[in-house]
C-alpha positions as CSV (number, residue, x, y, z in Angstrom):
1,M,113.0,50.9,70.0
2,H,114.2,47.3,70.0
3,D,112.9,46.3,66.6
4,A,115.8,47.5,64.4
5,A,119.1,46.3,65.9
6,A,122.2,47.2,64.0
7,P,124.0,44.3,62.4
8,S,127.3,45.2,64.1
9,R,128.4,47.3,67.0
10,N,129.1,50.9,66.2
11,F,132.0,53.0,67.5
12,I,129.8,54.6,70.3
13,Q,128.7,51.2,71.5
14,E,132.4,50.1,71.7
15,I,133.2,53.3,73.7
16,I,130.5,52.5,76.2
17,D,131.6,48.8,76.3
18,H,135.0,50.0,77.3
19,D,133.7,52.5,79.9
20,L,131.7,49.8,81.5
21,E,134.6,47.4,81.6
22,T,136.8,50.1,83.2
23,N,134.0,51.3,85.5
24,R,134.5,54.8,84.3
25,W,131.1,56.1,85.3
26,G,130.4,53.6,88.1
27,G,128.6,51.3,85.7
28,R,126.2,54.1,84.6
29,V,124.9,55.0,81.2
30,H,122.9,58.1,80.9
31,T,122.1,59.8,77.6
32,R,119.9,62.7,76.5
33,F,118.2,64.3,73.5
34,P,118.6,68.1,73.8
35,P,116.6,69.9,71.1
36,E,116.3,73.6,70.9
37,P,112.6,74.5,70.8
38,N,113.0,76.8,67.8
39,G,111.3,74.6,65.2
40,Y,109.8,71.2,64.6
41,L,112.0,68.1,64.6
42,H,113.1,66.5,61.4
43,I,114.5,63.2,60.3
44,G,118.0,64.1,61.3
45,H,116.7,64.6,64.9
46,A,115.1,61.2,64.6
47,K,118.5,59.6,64.1
48,S,119.8,61.3,67.3
49,I,116.7,60.2,69.2
50,C,117.0,56.6,68.1
51,L,120.7,56.6,68.9
52,N,120.5,58.2,72.3
53,Y,117.4,56.4,73.5
54,G,118.6,53.2,71.9
55,L,121.9,53.3,73.8
56,A,120.2,54.0,77.1
57,S,117.8,51.0,76.5
58,Q,120.5,48.7,75.3
59,F,122.7,49.3,78.3
60,K,119.8,49.5,80.8
61,G,120.6,53.2,81.5
62,L,118.6,56.4,81.7
63,F,117.4,58.8,79.0
64,N,116.5,62.5,79.4
65,L,114.5,64.7,77.1
66,R,115.9,68.2,77.7
67,F,115.0,71.4,76.0
68,D,118.1,73.7,75.3
69,D,115.9,76.8,75.7
70,T,118.5,79.6,75.8
71,N,117.1,81.8,73.1
72,P,113.7,83.2,73.9
73,E,113.4,85.2,70.7
74,K,113.2,82.0,68.5
75,E,111.6,79.6,70.9
76,E,107.9,78.9,71.3
77,E,105.6,76.7,73.4
78,E,104.2,75.3,70.1
79,Y,107.6,73.8,69.3
80,V,108.0,72.4,72.8
81,K,104.6,70.5,72.5
82,S,105.4,69.2,69.0
83,I,108.9,67.9,70.2
84,I,107.4,66.1,73.2
85,Y,104.8,64.5,70.9
86,D,107.4,63.5,68.2
87,V,109.9,62.0,70.6
88,G,107.2,59.9,72.3
89,W,105.7,58.9,69.0
90,L,109.1,57.5,67.9
91,G,109.0,55.3,71.0
92,A,111.4,57.0,73.4
93,K,110.5,57.1,77.1
94,W,112.0,59.6,79.6
95,D,109.8,58.9,82.7
96,D,110.1,61.9,84.9
97,R,113.2,63.3,83.2
98,L,111.6,65.9,81.0
99,V,113.8,68.9,81.8
100,F,114.6,72.5,80.6
101,A,117.9,74.2,80.5
102,S,116.1,77.3,81.8
103,D,115.6,75.4,85.1
104,Y,119.3,75.6,85.5
105,F,119.7,79.3,84.8
106,E,120.3,80.2,88.4
107,K,123.0,77.6,88.8
108,M,124.7,78.7,85.6
109,Y,124.7,82.3,86.8
110,E,126.4,81.2,90.0
111,F,129.1,79.5,87.9
112,A,129.5,82.7,85.9
113,V,130.0,84.7,89.1
114,E,132.6,82.1,90.1
115,L,134.5,82.5,86.8
116,I,134.7,86.3,87.4
117,K,136.0,85.7,90.9
118,K,138.7,83.4,89.5
119,G,139.7,86.0,87.0
120,K,138.4,84.0,84.1
121,A,135.5,86.2,82.9
122,Y,134.8,89.8,82.3
123,V,132.0,92.2,81.2
124,C,132.7,93.6,77.7
125,D,131.2,96.7,76.2
126,L,132.2,96.0,72.6
127,T,129.4,95.8,70.0
128,P,129.0,92.5,68.1
129,E,130.6,94.2,65.0
130,Q,133.6,95.4,67.1
131,M,133.9,92.1,68.8
132,S,134.1,90.3,65.4
133,Q,136.9,92.7,64.4
134,Y,138.8,92.2,67.7
135,R,138.7,88.4,67.4
136,G,141.1,88.4,64.5
137,T,141.3,86.0,61.5
138,A,142.6,82.6,60.7
139,T,146.0,84.1,60.1
140,R,145.9,86.9,62.7
141,P,145.3,86.5,66.4
142,G,142.7,88.5,68.2
143,R,143.2,91.7,70.1
144,P,142.1,92.1,73.7
145,S,138.9,94.0,74.4
146,P,139.5,97.3,76.2
147,N,137.5,95.9,79.0
148,R,139.5,92.6,79.3
149,D,141.4,93.7,82.4
150,R,138.5,95.1,84.4
151,G,138.7,94.3,88.1
152,V,136.8,91.5,89.7
153,D,134.6,93.8,91.8
154,E,133.7,96.0,88.8
155,N,132.8,92.9,86.7
156,L,130.6,91.5,89.5
157,D,128.9,94.8,89.9
158,L,128.2,95.1,86.1
159,L,127.0,91.5,85.8
160,A,124.5,92.1,88.7
161,R,123.3,95.3,87.1
162,M,122.9,93.4,83.7
163,R,120.8,90.9,85.4
164,A,118.7,93.6,87.1
165,G,117.8,95.0,83.7
166,E,119.7,98.3,84.0
167,F,121.3,98.1,80.5
168,P,119.7,97.9,77.1
169,D,119.8,94.9,74.8
170,G,123.2,94.3,73.2
171,S,125.0,97.0,75.2
172,R,127.1,94.5,77.2
173,T,128.1,90.9,77.3
174,L,129.9,88.6,79.7
175,R,132.9,86.9,78.1
176,A,135.3,84.2,79.1
177,K,138.9,85.1,79.3
178,I,140.7,82.2,77.5
179,D,143.1,82.6,74.5
180,L,142.9,85.3,71.8
181,A,145.6,83.6,69.8
182,S,143.9,80.1,69.7
183,P,143.5,78.6,66.2
184,N,140.1,77.5,67.6
185,F,137.9,80.6,67.3
186,N,135.6,79.2,70.0
187,L,138.3,79.8,72.5
188,R,138.9,83.5,71.6
189,D,137.1,85.0,74.6
190,P,133.6,83.6,73.7
191,V,130.5,85.3,74.9
192,M,128.8,83.6,77.9
193,Y,125.8,86.0,78.5
194,R,124.0,88.6,76.5
195,I,121.4,91.1,77.5
196,L,118.0,90.3,76.0
197,H,114.8,91.8,77.3
198,A,112.4,89.1,76.1
199,E,109.9,86.9,77.8
200,H,110.9,83.2,77.9
201,H,108.4,80.5,77.1
202,H,109.3,78.6,80.3
203,A,111.0,81.1,82.6
204,R,108.7,83.9,81.6
205,D,110.0,87.3,82.6
206,K,112.4,86.2,85.3
207,W,115.6,86.9,83.3
208,C,116.8,89.6,81.0
209,I,120.2,88.1,80.4
210,Y,120.5,84.7,78.8
211,P,123.3,82.2,78.5
212,M,124.8,81.4,75.2
213,Y,124.4,77.9,74.0
214,D,128.1,77.1,74.4
215,W,128.1,78.3,78.0
216,A,125.0,76.4,78.9
217,H,125.4,73.1,77.1
218,G,128.1,71.4,79.1
219,F,126.7,72.5,82.4
220,E,123.3,71.1,81.5
221,D,124.9,67.7,80.9
222,S,126.9,68.1,84.1
223,I,123.9,68.9,86.3
224,E,121.9,66.0,84.9
225,G,124.8,63.5,85.4
226,I,124.9,62.6,81.7
227,T,127.7,60.1,81.1
228,H,127.8,60.1,77.3
229,S,127.0,63.5,75.7
230,I,126.4,62.4,72.1
231,C,126.6,65.3,69.6
232,T,126.9,65.7,65.8
233,L,130.2,66.5,64.3
234,E,129.7,70.3,64.1
235,F,130.2,70.4,67.9
236,E,133.6,68.8,67.7
237,N,135.4,72.1,67.7
238,H,133.2,73.2,70.6
239,R,134.3,70.4,72.9
240,P,137.5,72.1,74.0
241,L,135.3,75.1,75.1
242,Y,132.9,72.9,77.0
243,D,135.8,71.1,78.7
244,W,137.4,74.5,79.6
245,F,134.3,75.8,81.2
246,I,133.9,72.7,83.5
247,N,137.6,72.5,84.2
248,V,137.7,76.1,85.3
249,V,134.7,75.7,87.6
250,N,136.4,72.6,89.1
251,E,139.6,74.6,89.8
252,G,139.9,74.7,93.6
253,R,137.1,72.2,94.1
254,T,137.6,68.8,95.7
255,A,135.9,65.4,95.5
256,D,134.6,65.7,99.1
257,G,133.7,69.4,98.9
258,S,136.4,70.5,101.4
259,G,138.0,72.9,99.0
260,P,137.4,76.7,98.9
261,W,134.9,76.4,96.1
262,G,133.1,73.3,97.2
263,K,132.6,69.9,95.6
264,K,133.7,69.0,92.1
265,I,131.0,69.0,89.4
266,H,130.4,66.1,87.0
267,H,132.4,66.2,83.7
268,P,130.5,64.4,81.0
269,Q,132.2,62.7,78.0
270,Q,131.3,64.2,74.7
271,I,131.3,61.9,71.6
272,E,130.6,63.2,68.1
273,F,128.9,61.3,65.2
274,A,128.0,62.2,61.7
275,R,124.7,64.1,61.3
276,L,122.1,62.9,58.8
277,E,122.1,64.6,55.4
278,L,119.4,63.4,53.0
279,T,119.1,64.1,49.2
280,H,116.3,66.2,47.7
281,T,115.7,68.1,50.9
282,V,117.2,70.6,53.4
283,M,117.9,69.7,57.0
284,S,118.3,73.1,58.6
285,K,115.5,74.3,60.9
286,R,116.3,77.9,59.8
287,K,115.7,76.9,56.1
288,L,112.7,74.8,56.9
289,L,111.2,77.8,58.8
290,E,111.9,79.9,55.7
291,L,109.9,77.4,53.6
292,V,107.0,77.6,56.1
293,K,106.9,81.4,56.4
294,G,107.4,81.8,52.7
295,N,104.4,79.6,52.0
296,H,106.4,77.3,49.8
297,V,104.9,74.5,51.9
298,K,101.7,74.3,53.9
299,G,103.2,74.3,57.4
300,W,105.7,72.3,59.4
301,D,103.7,69.1,58.9
302,D,103.4,69.4,55.1
303,P,103.9,65.8,53.8
304,R,106.8,67.1,51.6
305,M,108.8,68.3,54.6
306,P,111.5,66.1,56.2
307,T,110.0,66.9,59.6
308,I,108.8,64.0,61.8
309,S,105.3,65.5,61.8
310,G,105.4,65.8,58.0
311,L,106.5,62.2,57.6
312,R,103.8,61.1,60.0
313,R,101.2,62.9,58.1
314,R,102.5,61.4,54.9
315,G,102.0,57.9,56.3
316,Y,105.4,57.0,57.7
317,T,105.4,54.9,60.9
318,P,107.7,55.0,63.9
319,E,108.9,51.5,63.0
320,S,109.9,52.5,59.5
321,I,111.8,55.5,60.7
322,R,113.6,53.5,63.3
323,A,114.4,50.8,60.7
324,F,115.8,53.6,58.4
325,C,118.0,54.9,61.2
326,A,119.3,51.4,62.0
327,D,120.0,50.8,58.3
328,I,122.1,53.9,57.8
329,G,124.1,53.3,61.0
330,V,126.3,55.5,63.0
331,A,129.5,56.9,61.4
332,K,132.3,59.3,62.2
333,F,132.3,61.1,58.9
334,N,129.6,63.1,57.2
335,S,128.0,61.7,54.1
336,V,124.7,62.2,52.2
337,I,122.1,59.4,52.3
338,E,119.9,58.8,49.3
339,I,116.3,59.5,50.1
340,V,115.4,56.2,48.4
341,R,116.7,54.4,51.6
342,L,114.1,56.2,53.7
343,E,111.4,55.4,51.1
344,N,112.5,51.7,51.0
345,A,112.1,51.5,54.8
346,I,108.4,52.5,54.7
347,R,107.8,50.3,51.6
348,D,109.3,47.3,53.3
349,E,106.9,47.7,56.2
350,L,103.8,48.6,54.4
351,N,104.3,45.8,51.9
352,K,103.8,43.5,54.8
353,T,101.2,45.4,56.8
354,A,99.0,47.6,54.5
355,P,95.8,46.1,53.1
356,R,95.3,46.4,49.4
357,R,92.4,48.3,47.9
358,M,91.5,49.4,44.4
359,A,91.4,53.1,43.6
360,V,90.9,55.0,40.3
361,L,92.7,58.3,40.5
362,R,91.8,59.7,37.0
363,P,88.5,58.0,36.2
364,L,87.3,56.9,32.8
365,K,83.8,55.4,32.7
366,V,83.2,51.9,31.3
367,V,79.9,50.4,30.5
368,I,79.7,46.6,30.3
369,T,77.0,46.3,27.6
370,N,76.3,42.6,28.1
371,Y,76.1,42.8,31.9
372,P,72.5,42.8,33.3
373,E,71.2,46.2,34.3
374,G,70.6,46.5,38.1
375,Q,72.7,43.4,38.9
376,T,75.7,43.4,41.3
377,D,78.2,40.7,41.8
378,Q,80.3,40.5,45.0
379,L,83.7,39.3,44.1
380,D,86.4,38.0,46.4
381,A,89.6,40.0,46.6
382,V,92.7,39.2,48.7
383,N,93.6,41.9,51.3
384,N,97.3,41.3,51.3
385,P,99.1,38.6,49.4
386,E,102.1,39.0,51.8
387,D,99.9,38.0,54.8
388,A,97.2,35.4,54.4
389,S,96.0,36.1,57.9
390,M,94.6,39.4,56.7
391,G,92.0,37.4,54.7
392,S,89.8,38.7,51.9
393,R,87.0,41.1,51.2
394,K,84.1,41.5,48.8
395,V,84.2,44.1,46.1
396,P,81.1,45.0,44.1
397,F,81.0,44.6,40.3
398,S,78.3,46.2,38.2
399,R,77.4,47.3,34.7
400,E,79.0,50.7,35.0
401,L,82.6,51.0,36.3
402,Y,85.6,53.3,36.4
403,I,89.1,52.6,35.2
404,E,92.2,54.7,35.0
405,R,92.2,57.0,32.0
406,D,95.8,55.8,31.2
407,D,94.5,52.2,31.0
408,F,92.9,52.9,27.6
409,R,94.5,54.1,24.3
410,E,92.6,54.7,21.1
411,E,95.8,54.1,19.2
412,P,98.0,52.0,21.5
413,P,101.8,52.4,21.1
414,K,104.1,49.4,20.7
415,G,104.4,47.5,24.0
416,Y,101.2,48.9,25.4
417,H,99.1,45.9,26.6
418,R,96.1,47.5,28.4
419,L,92.7,48.3,26.9
420,A,92.4,49.4,23.3
421,P,89.7,49.0,20.6
422,G,89.1,45.3,20.0
423,R,91.5,44.2,22.8
424,E,90.7,42.0,25.7
425,I,92.3,42.2,29.2
426,R,91.5,41.1,32.7
427,F,89.9,43.2,35.4
428,R,91.6,42.5,38.7
429,W,89.7,39.9,40.8
430,A,86.9,39.9,38.2
431,F,86.4,39.0,34.5
432,F,88.0,39.2,31.0
433,I,86.8,42.5,29.5
434,K,86.9,43.4,25.8
435,C,86.6,46.9,24.4
436,E,84.1,47.1,21.6
437,S,83.7,50.8,21.1
438,F,84.1,54.2,22.8
439,V,82.4,57.6,23.0
440,K,84.2,61.0,22.5
441,D,83.3,64.5,23.5
442,P,82.6,66.2,20.1
443,A,83.9,69.5,21.4
444,T,87.3,68.3,22.7
445,G,87.8,64.9,21.1
446,E,88.4,63.4,24.5
447,V,87.3,59.8,25.1
448,T,84.6,60.0,27.8
449,E,83.2,56.4,27.9
450,L,84.1,52.9,26.8
451,H,81.6,50.2,25.8
452,C,82.9,46.8,26.6
453,T,81.7,43.2,27.0
454,Y,82.6,40.7,29.7
455,D,83.0,36.9,29.6
456,P,81.1,35.6,32.7
457,A,83.0,32.3,32.3
458,T,86.3,34.0,33.4
459,R,85.1,35.0,36.9
460,G,88.2,35.1,39.1
461,G,90.2,32.8,36.8
462,D,91.3,31.7,33.4
463,A,89.2,31.4,30.3
464,P,87.9,27.9,29.8
465,D,89.0,27.9,26.2
466,G,92.6,28.6,27.2
467,R,92.9,32.1,25.7
468,K,95.3,34.4,27.4
469,V,95.4,38.2,28.1
470,K,98.5,40.3,28.5
471,A,97.4,42.8,31.2
472,T,95.4,43.1,34.4
473,I,94.0,46.5,35.4
474,H,92.1,47.7,38.5
475,W,88.6,49.2,38.5
476,V,85.8,50.5,40.8
477,S,82.1,50.0,40.5
478,A,80.5,53.4,39.6
479,A,77.4,52.8,41.7
480,H,79.3,51.9,44.8
481,A,82.4,54.1,44.6
482,I,83.2,56.7,47.2
483,D,84.6,60.0,46.2
484,A,88.0,61.2,47.5
485,E,90.7,63.7,47.0
486,V,94.1,62.2,46.4
487,R,97.4,64.1,46.9
488,L,100.4,62.9,45.0
489,Y,103.7,64.0,46.6
490,D,107.1,64.1,45.0
491,H,110.5,65.3,46.3
492,L,110.4,68.8,47.7
493,F,113.5,69.7,45.7
494,S,114.2,68.8,42.1
495,V,117.9,68.2,42.6
496,P,119.7,65.8,45.0
497,R,121.7,68.6,46.7
498,P,119.5,71.7,46.7
499,E,122.0,73.7,48.7
500,D,124.8,73.3,46.3
501,V,124.3,76.6,44.5
502,A,126.5,79.3,43.2
503,D,127.2,82.3,45.3
504,G,124.3,84.7,45.3
505,V,121.8,82.0,44.1
506,D,119.0,81.1,46.5
507,Y,118.6,77.4,47.2
508,K,114.9,77.8,46.9
509,T,115.3,78.1,43.1
510,N,115.7,74.3,43.3
511,L,112.2,73.7,44.7
512,N,110.3,71.2,42.7
513,A,107.3,72.9,41.1
514,N,105.7,69.5,40.7
515,S,106.1,68.3,44.2
516,L,102.3,68.2,44.8
517,E,99.6,67.1,42.4
518,V,96.0,67.2,43.7
519,L,93.5,64.8,42.1
520,P,90.0,65.9,43.3
521,A,87.8,63.3,41.7
522,A,89.3,59.9,42.6
523,K,86.9,56.9,43.0
524,L,87.6,54.3,45.7
525,E,86.3,50.9,46.8
526,P,83.2,51.4,49.0
527,G,85.0,49.6,51.9
528,L,87.2,52.6,52.4
529,A,84.3,54.8,53.5
530,G,84.8,56.1,57.0
531,S,88.5,55.5,57.1
532,S,90.1,57.3,60.0
533,A,93.0,59.7,59.8
534,G,96.3,57.8,59.6
535,T,94.9,54.7,58.0
536,R,97.5,53.2,55.7
537,I,96.5,51.4,52.5
538,Q,98.1,50.2,49.3
539,F,96.2,51.4,46.3
540,E,96.9,48.6,43.8
541,R,99.4,49.7,41.1
542,H,99.6,53.3,42.5
543,G,101.5,53.0,45.8
544,Y,101.0,53.4,49.5
545,F,98.6,56.0,50.8
546,S,97.5,57.4,54.2
547,V,94.3,59.1,55.2
548,D,95.0,62.8,55.8
549,P,93.8,64.7,58.9
550,D,92.0,67.1,56.5
551,S,89.5,64.3,55.9
552,S,85.9,64.5,57.1
553,A,82.9,62.2,57.2
554,Q,81.7,63.8,53.9
555,R,85.1,63.7,52.0
556,L,88.2,61.5,52.3
557,V,91.6,62.9,51.6
558,F,94.5,60.5,50.9
559,N,98.2,61.3,50.8
560,R,100.6,59.2,48.8
561,T,103.2,58.0,51.2
562,V,105.4,56.4,48.6
563,S,105.1,54.9,45.1
564,L,105.5,51.3,44.3
565,R,108.9,49.9,43.5
566,D,107.6,47.7,40.7
567,T,107.7,48.5,37.0
568,W,104.6,48.0,34.9
569,A,105.9,44.7,33.6
570,K,106.5,43.4,37.2
571,V,103.1,44.5,38.3
572,E,101.3,42.9,35.4
573,K,103.3,39.7,35.8
574,A,102.4,39.6,39.5
575,N,98.7,40.3,38.8
576,A,98.4,37.7,36.1
577,P,96.4,34.6,37.0
578,K,98.4,31.5,37.9
């Protein structure tokens, strides 16, 4: 992840610079990416991965991939595997530091026992509904639970029995004893443990009480020796709670371990940054899961999804995603990023790296009446005008060809420069072609075939007599074309901010009904036969495409990664012979 350096240092880099200058962490920099395995990663997580791993790399530090797996009801091994693959695909390396919060459950339990002994935690019998009522409001302080003053021995006994599985789900919790009048609701005696008889994907059936995320998170960073715990802004109000937990555990502890409670534990530094919000999509794993389970998309890796797996299937590269993350930078305040900036990142890369090919997505047959039957010309075509080292290829030209249906008009409107009766244009890399007549389906009136002539003197260049044409279009030889299915993707949501809806209105009403168009009868250059999944190509005038994993030896499937930036006028000007 060294190919997309930010143009200037962000505020987190400046904090680390100062920490190193003052030797705050003994010269260490240790970051982590701590996803919950309750869904697939999305582009917002990619920003965090690039930031955390990028900082560790820049400052020659360490990077951990850690699973915050504290909720077995929503976590699955499938998600764990997908996250490991996605983080590695983006370029991050964690060596032997792939860790799980569940590996620290015993240590966290010991800390919970310690808090009870210090009079800072108690077992509570309130239901979730009662607890919510007792915690008060923004203008009214909370009330103490009837169990808040339970004795230490009783609390220790109840916690041990909770762990042993004696009580049913939801019947008791362990809560911290902090400040029921605090304006920060996170400090109003938060829950540390709840009873949950559920098998864990990693710890299996070892536990029936599970730590809350807020109890576990700070200790995970502490146990791992994380120096800079980088979180998104929604965790800013949780920082005082993380600090309180570690500070209470450290009460009575000493640097050398001579105190009554042993040696002080490490206290990481939390730094918050703005999370990524992107137009025309949603960035909540809960809502993305709703889209998957509601069959609004075809799985987590649907190319319309903002998931890393969806972007990869659509044709995005790790380099383009890293370039996007570098482009948007690291800020202290939330904002919404236009999705076009993500699209521009992959366009910029593929414009330089993707070979060009001709593909006809909505075929219309053309017969060149003055071209010899049975003859084939092999014409030279440049693979990528941006990179001469990619060379050229041969494309077959024959008597029967396909062009785009939109490249012909029986009655052309003003400003339309492509094929029309009596009009001459250029076929890309080939000849001047003139439309002489056409055939219609008598039942529908649809044009089914064009009859044209070609000028053999214009092969790959200008007309010898100096005449000009106003348009260049692409084509494919009918006899040599390979069949393919092409999937054209648009934004998943039809409005920039799909979640900005009135009370009671479902954000899914903003789903784009035209986010996917399937073209089952596309015709491609023969050189694309056998293309492997993930192959990225520019279809001239159409955009950038990637071979989908659904492809087989018998049938190729292409996903449109992103359309071309250019207007028709710019494309035609660029394609015109010099």
